[in-house]
C-alpha positions as CSV (number, residue, x, y, z in Angstrom):
1,H,75.8,161.3,101.3
2,D,75.5,161.1,105.0
3,Q,78.9,162.6,105.7
4,D,80.0,159.6,107.7
5,G,83.4,159.3,106.1
6,C,82.6,156.2,104.2
7,Q,82.6,156.2,100.4
8,D,79.0,155.4,99.4
9,S,79.7,153.4,96.3
10,V,82.4,151.2,97.8
11,E,82.2,151.0,101.6
12,D,78.9,152.6,102.9
13,T,76.0,150.2,103.0
14,D,73.6,152.8,104.4
15,D,74.2,156.0,102.4
16,D,71.5,158.1,104.3
17,N,72.3,156.5,107.6
18,D,68.6,155.9,108.5
19,Q,69.4,152.4,109.8
20,I,67.9,150.8,106.7
21,Y,70.5,149.2,104.4
22,D,70.6,150.6,100.9
23,N,69.6,147.3,99.4
24,P,66.0,147.2,100.9
25,D,65.8,151.0,101.3
26,A,63.2,152.5,99.0
27,C,64.9,155.8,99.6
28,P,68.7,154.8,99.9
29,R,69.9,158.4,99.3
30,G,67.0,160.0,101.0
31,E,66.6,162.3,104.0
32,T,69.4,162.2,106.5
33,G,69.5,163.0,110.2
34,W,66.8,160.6,111.2
35,V,66.4,156.9,112.1
36,S,63.7,154.6,110.8
37,S,61.1,153.5,113.4
38,P,57.3,152.8,113.4
39,D,56.7,156.4,114.4
40,T,58.8,157.9,111.5
41,D,58.7,155.0,109.0
42,L,55.5,153.0,109.5
43,D,56.2,150.4,106.8
44,G,60.0,150.3,107.4
45,D,60.8,151.1,103.8
46,G,63.6,153.6,104.6
47,C,61.5,156.6,103.5
48,L,60.7,159.3,106.0
49,D,56.8,159.3,106.1
50,G,56.2,162.9,106.7
51,V,58.6,164.1,103.9
52,E,59.4,161.5,101.3
53,D,57.0,158.6,101.6
54,D,53.8,158.8,99.5
55,D,52.5,155.5,100.8
56,D,53.2,155.3,104.5
57,D,51.7,151.8,105.1
58,G,53.2,150.4,101.9
59,D,49.8,148.9,100.7
60,G,50.2,150.1,97.2
61,V,47.6,152.9,97.6
62,D,49.0,156.4,97.8
63,D,48.2,158.2,101.0
64,N,46.1,160.8,99.3
65,L,43.7,158.0,98.1
66,D,44.1,155.7,101.1
67,T,41.2,155.7,103.6
68,C,43.6,154.0,106.0
69,P,47.0,155.7,105.2
70,T,48.6,154.5,108.4
71,G,46.8,151.2,108.5
72,A,47.9,147.6,108.5
73,T,51.2,146.9,106.9
74,G,52.8,143.9,105.2
75,W,50.1,143.6,102.5
76,T,49.4,145.0,99.1
77,S,45.9,146.1,98.0
78,S,44.0,143.8,95.5
79,P,40.4,143.0,94.7
80,S,40.6,139.9,96.8
81,N,41.7,141.6,100.0
82,D,40.6,145.2,99.4
83,N,37.3,144.9,97.4
84,D,36.8,148.7,97.0
85,G,40.5,149.6,96.7
86,D,40.3,152.1,99.5
87,G,43.6,151.1,101.1
88,C,41.9,149.4,104.0
89,L,42.4,145.7,104.6
90,D,38.9,144.1,104.3
91,S,39.5,141.4,106.9
92,Q,40.9,143.7,109.6
93,E,40.1,147.3,109.2
94,D,37.4,147.9,106.5
95,D,33.8,147.9,107.9
96,N,32.3,148.5,104.4
97,D,34.2,146.4,101.9
98,D,32.2,147.5,98.9
99,E,31.7,151.1,100.0
100,D,28.0,151.1,99.2
101,D,26.3,152.9,102.2
102,F,25.8,149.7,104.1
103,P,28.1,148.4,106.8
104,D,29.1,144.8,106.1
105,V,27.0,143.6,109.0
106,D,23.9,144.9,107.3
107,D,25.0,144.2,103.7
108,S,23.6,141.2,102.0
109,C,26.4,141.6,99.4
110,P,29.3,142.9,101.5
111,N,31.9,142.1,98.8
112,G,29.6,143.2,95.9
113,T,29.7,145.9,93.3
114,V,31.6,149.0,94.4
115,D,31.4,152.7,93.7
116,W,27.5,153.1,93.8
117,R,24.9,154.6,96.1
118,S,21.9,152.7,97.4
119,G,18.4,154.1,96.7
120,S,15.0,153.1,95.6
121,I,16.1,152.9,92.0
122,T,19.5,151.1,92.4
123,D,18.6,149.0,95.5
124,Y,14.9,148.6,95.7
125,D,14.8,146.5,98.9
126,G,17.7,148.3,100.6
127,D,19.7,145.1,101.1
128,G,23.1,146.5,99.9
129,C,23.0,144.5,96.7
130,Y,23.1,146.4,93.4
131,D,19.8,145.5,91.6
132,A,21.3,145.9,88.1
133,D,24.0,143.3,88.3
134,E,24.1,141.4,91.7
135,D,20.7,141.3,93.3
136,L,18.7,138.3,91.9
137,D,15.7,139.2,94.2
138,D,15.1,142.9,94.0
139,D,12.2,143.0,96.4
140,A,13.6,140.4,98.8
141,D,10.4,138.3,98.9
142,G,12.1,135.0,98.4
143,V,11.1,134.6,94.8
144,P,13.9,135.2,92.2
145,D,13.3,138.0,89.8
146,T,13.2,135.6,86.9
147,S,10.2,133.8,88.5
148,D,8.7,136.9,90.2
149,N,5.5,138.4,88.6
150,C,6.1,141.4,90.9
151,P,9.9,141.7,90.9
152,R,9.8,145.2,92.4
153,G,6.7,144.8,94.4
154,V,5.7,145.1,98.1
155,T,8.7,144.7,100.4
156,G,9.1,143.6,104.0
157,W,7.5,140.1,103.6
158,R,8.6,136.6,102.6
159,T,6.6,134.4,100.3
160,N,4.6,131.5,101.9
161,P,1.3,129.9,101.1
162,T,-0.6,132.0,103.5
163,I,0.0,135.3,101.8
164,D,1.3,134.1,98.4
165,L,-0.7,131.0,97.5
166,D,0.6,130.6,94.0
167,Q,4.2,131.6,95.0
168,D,4.4,134.1,92.1
169,G,6.1,136.7,94.2
170,C,3.1,139.0,94.4
171,H,1.5,139.6,97.9
172,D,-2.0,138.3,97.7
173,Y,-3.6,141.0,99.8
174,N,-1.8,144.0,98.2
175,E,-0.8,143.3,94.6
176,D,-2.0,139.9,93.4
177,W,-5.2,139.9,91.4
178,D,-5.1,136.2,90.8
179,D,-4.2,134.6,94.1
180,D,-4.3,131.0,92.9
181,G,-2.7,131.7,89.5
182,D,-5.5,129.9,87.6
183,G,-5.9,132.8,85.0
184,V,-9.2,133.9,86.5
185,N,-9.2,137.4,88.1
186,D,-10.1,137.2,91.8
187,L,-13.0,139.6,91.3
188,D,-14.6,137.0,88.9
189,D,-13.2,133.9,90.6
190,T,-15.8,132.0,92.7
191,C,-13.0,129.7,93.9
192,P,-10.1,132.2,94.4
193,R,-7.9,129.8,96.3
194,T,-7.9,126.7,94.2
195,N,-5.0,124.2,94.7
196,L,-2.2,125.0,92.4
197,G,-2.0,123.2,89.1
198,L,-5.6,122.1,88.9
199,P,-7.5,122.8,85.6
200,V,-10.4,125.2,86.3
201,N,-13.6,126.3,84.5
202,T,-14.5,129.8,83.5
203,E,-15.5,130.6,87.0
204,G,-12.1,129.6,88.4
205,C,-13.3,126.3,90.1
206,A,-11.7,122.9,89.7
207,V,-13.8,119.7,89.3
208,G,-15.6,119.0,92.6
209,E,-14.7,122.4,94.1
210,V,-17.4,124.3,95.9
211,P,-17.6,128.0,94.9
212,Q,-17.0,130.4,97.7
213,G,-18.9,133.4,96.3
214,S,-18.0,136.3,94.0
215,G,-14.4,136.5,95.0
216,D,-12.1,136.2,98.0
217,S,-10.4,139.3,99.3
218,G,-8.3,139.6,102.4
219,G,-8.7,142.2,105.0
220,S,-7.4,143.3,108.4
221,V,-4.1,141.4,108.2
222,T,-1.6,142.3,110.9
223,Y,1.8,140.8,111.2
224,V,3.2,140.8,114.8
225,N,6.7,140.1,115.8
226,N,7.7,139.1,112.3
227,T,11.5,138.6,112.7
228,Y,13.9,136.8,110.4
229,Q,17.0,135.4,112.1
230,N,20.1,133.7,110.7
231,D,19.2,135.1,107.3
232,T,22.3,134.8,105.2
233,Y,22.9,135.3,101.5
234,V,25.4,133.0,99.9
235,N,25.6,133.4,96.1
236,N,22.3,135.3,96.4
237,T,20.7,132.3,98.1
238,Y,19.1,132.3,101.6
239,Q,20.7,129.8,103.9
240,N,19.9,129.0,107.5
241,E,16.7,131.1,107.2
242,T,14.3,130.9,110.2
243,S,11.2,133.0,110.7
244,Q,10.6,133.3,114.5
245,N,7.7,134.7,116.4
246,D,5.7,135.0,113.2
247,T,2.1,135.6,114.3
248,Y,-0.9,136.5,112.1
249,V,-3.6,138.5,113.9
250,N,-7.0,139.4,112.5
251,N,-6.4,137.2,109.4
252,T,-9.9,137.4,107.7
253,Y,-11.0,136.3,104.3
254,S,-14.0,138.3,103.1
255,N,-16.7,136.5,101.1
256,S,-15.0,133.2,102.0
257,S,-16.7,130.1,103.4
258,T,-13.7,129.2,105.5
259,S,-12.0,131.3,108.1
260,I,-8.5,130.1,109.0
261,A,-6.2,131.1,111.8
262,Y,-2.5,130.2,111.8
263,E,-1.0,129.6,115.2
264,N,2.5,128.8,116.3
265,E,3.7,129.0,112.8
266,T,7.5,128.7,112.2
267,F,9.3,128.8,108.9
268,Q,12.6,127.0,109.1
269,N,14.7,126.4,105.9
270,M,11.4,127.2,104.1
271,T,9.7,124.3,105.9
272,Y,6.5,124.7,108.0
273,L,6.9,123.6,111.6
274,N,4.4,123.6,114.5
275,E,1.6,124.7,112.1
276,T,-1.9,124.5,113.6
277,T,-4.9,125.3,111.4
278,V,-8.1,126.2,113.2
279,D,-11.3,126.0,111.1
280,D,-14.3,128.1,112.0
281,E,-17.1,125.5,111.7
282,S,-19.8,128.1,111.7
283,N,-18.4,129.4,108.4
284,L,-18.1,126.0,106.6
285,T,-20.0,125.4,103.4
286,P,-22.9,122.9,103.5
287,A,-20.6,120.4,101.6
288,E,-17.9,120.8,104.1
289,S,-20.3,120.5,107.0
290,S,-21.7,117.3,105.5
291,E,-18.2,115.9,105.2
292,Q,-17.4,116.6,108.8
293,V,-20.7,115.0,110.0
294,S,-20.1,112.0,107.8
295,D,-16.7,111.5,109.4
296,S,-18.4,111.3,112.8
297,G,-20.7,108.5,111.7
298,F,-23.8,110.4,110.8
299,S,-24.9,111.8,107.4
300,F,-26.2,115.3,107.3
301,P,-29.6,114.3,105.5
302,L,-30.3,111.7,108.2
303,L,-29.8,114.2,111.0
304,E,-32.0,116.6,109.2
305,V,-34.9,114.0,108.9
306,V,-34.6,113.2,112.6
307,F,-34.7,116.8,113.5
308,L,-37.8,117.5,111.4
309,I,-39.6,114.5,112.9
310,L,-38.9,115.7,116.5
311,L,-40.0,119.2,115.5
312,G,-43.2,118.0,114.1
313,T,-44.0,115.9,117.2
314,L,-43.4,118.9,119.5
315,V,-45.7,121.1,117.3
316,L,-48.5,118.4,117.4
317,I,-48.2,118.1,121.2
318,Q,-48.4,121.9,121.6
319,T,-51.4,122.1,119.3
320,L,-53.4,119.4,121.2
321,A,-52.6,121.0,124.5
322,F,-53.9,124.4,123.4
323,R,-57.0,123.0,121.8
324,R,-58.0,121.3,125.0
325,R,-57.1,124.2,127.2
326,P,-59.5,127.2,127.0
327,E,-58.5,130.7,127.4
328,S,-58.2,132.0,131.0
329,P,-61.1,134.1,132.4
330,S,-59.2,137.4,132.8
331,T,-62.1,139.8,133.5
332,F,-63.2,138.6,137.0
333,T,-61.6,138.0,140.4
334,D,-64.2,135.6,142.0
335,P,-65.0,132.3,140.3
336,H,-68.5,132.5,141.9
337,D,-69.2,135.8,140.1
338,H,-70.7,134.5,136.9
339,T,-72.4,137.6,135.6
340,S,-69.4,138.9,133.5
341,I,-68.4,135.8,131.7
342,F,-71.3,133.2,131.9
343,N,-74.7,133.0,130.6
344,D,-77.2,132.8,133.5
345,N,-78.6,129.6,132.0
346,S,-75.2,128.0,131.5
347,L,-74.9,126.8,135.1
348,N,-77.2,125.7,137.8
349,Q,-77.3,128.6,140.3
350,E,-78.1,126.2,143.2
351,D,-74.5,124.9,143.6
352,S,-73.7,123.6,147.0
353,H,-70.7,121.9,148.6
354,E,-69.4,120.9,151.9
355,E,-65.9,121.7,153.1
356,S,-64.2,118.7,154.7
357,S,-60.6,117.7,155.0
358,T,-61.3,114.0,154.9
359,E,-64.3,113.7,152.6
360,V,-64.7,114.7,149.0
361,E,-68.1,115.9,147.9
362,E,-69.1,115.3,144.3
363,E,-71.3,118.0,142.9
364,I,-73.8,117.0,140.3
365,I,-74.8,119.7,137.9
366,E,-77.5,119.3,135.5
367,E,-76.9,120.9,132.2
368,S,-78.9,120.3,129.0
369,G,-80.1,117.1,130.4
370,V,-76.6,115.7,131.0
371,K,-75.2,115.0,134.4
372,I,-71.6,116.2,134.8
373,E,-69.4,115.0,137.6
374,S,-67.4,117.7,139.4
375,P,-63.7,116.9,140.1
376,P,-62.7,116.0,143.7
377,L,-61.8,119.0,145.8
378,D,-58.3,117.7,146.4
379,S,-57.6,117.3,142.7
380,N,-54.6,119.3,141.4
381,G,-54.9,121.1,138.1
382,T,-52.7,123.5,136.1
383,V,-52.3,127.1,137.2
384,D,-52.4,129.7,134.5
385,E,-50.8,133.2,134.5
386,S,-54.1,134.8,135.7
387,G,-54.1,132.8,138.9
388,F,-56.7,130.2,138.1
389,E,-56.3,126.4,138.4
390,W,-57.6,124.3,135.5
391,I,-58.5,120.6,135.2
392,E,-60.1,118.4,132.5
393,W,-62.7,116.2,134.2
394,P,-63.4,113.4,133.5
395,E,-60.1,112.8,131.9
396,G,-60.3,112.8,128.1
397,S,-63.8,114.2,128.1
398,G,-62.8,117.6,126.8
399,I,-64.8,119.2,129.7
400,N,-62.7,121.8,131.6
401,H,-63.2,123.0,135.2
402,Y,-61.5,125.9,137.0
403,R,-61.2,127.5,140.4
404,K,-58.9,130.0,142.2
405,A,-55.4,128.6,142.5
406,E,-54.3,127.3,145.9
407,S,-57.8,127.1,147.2
408,Q,-60.2,124.3,148.1
409,D,-63.1,125.9,146.3
410,V,-65.6,123.9,144.3
411,W,-64.6,123.3,140.7
412,E,-66.7,125.4,138.2
413,I,-67.4,124.3,134.7
414,W,-66.0,126.5,131.9
415,Q,-68.3,127.1,129.0
416,S,-66.8,128.8,126.0
């Protein structure tokens, strides 16, 4: 065959003289005039790649169907090492083992169903798992479809008691009309976040539970830095799952007696770590407030009684003070000018006094047959907003005297 002077059937062990013995040569009487090498015969099968070899890398996938026609050698394609049968060795040269639009690094099912295209119908959560036969959690909320009341609901979140109280797979603020799963619609539920499993009445409240109003609705919820790390699917199960930098901002419950803020909250292997709950005491119900006061050693009714007694005492003191203190004379500037506010017969017009820094003169005024003693000149009274100083003299008599503030004038009697 190769014209080398050796009879092929008896004495020539390489009929085509390609340096591959006839015994292992896949083309023993093939093309002549060439020598097998990695450049001409990639898989070393004795067939010239460019002319007579339909499977250059010898992986069992013809070159016209092989995505890696000159790829790795020394292996044969099978479902275990070439999931999609594209002729590329999955462990070394195939970046998309199931050929589903998702690179293996982004694919939750890298060795899953083959020959399909991801879309909102076939892959609702875009995780690379075919919803119809390999994705057990179509919306990737952490609740298996068999237990999920919203199997194809809101995406981009993971179930936890903050946003999925009853763990039914429905986001409380977007798609769940019964947050606590007690069978009473949130619009009619006066206790919309009852603890799970407790029997409730027609209003949605368990025994001893304080109603919170006509329903609890969430608003203004913002998720900041919500990142899932080490999130791995193994047999459609999350392992090593950690939520880091998970912060809730403006988390407000409308028509709710309790406002809760979650700080430093970390989910690790579905366990709550570093969770701090801050209660807004100004929004607590009377029952809750009473419980907190009781814990501190005082009961709410006792504090209320003490407060009322103190308030009544203050009111009584103010009342007595105002009854004894007459209104200020606001229509005159000189306390000796009696014409605008006094009756001419109300005071004796023959007042007299001596000014002395060491001696106090007592003025005796005769009024209606009663002698009234005038306060000492150095007595200090109370100054009102009109600039007059007032004093009750004698003390406890109910008789009030006045004069210009910061003066040593004689005290005048006030008659109402």
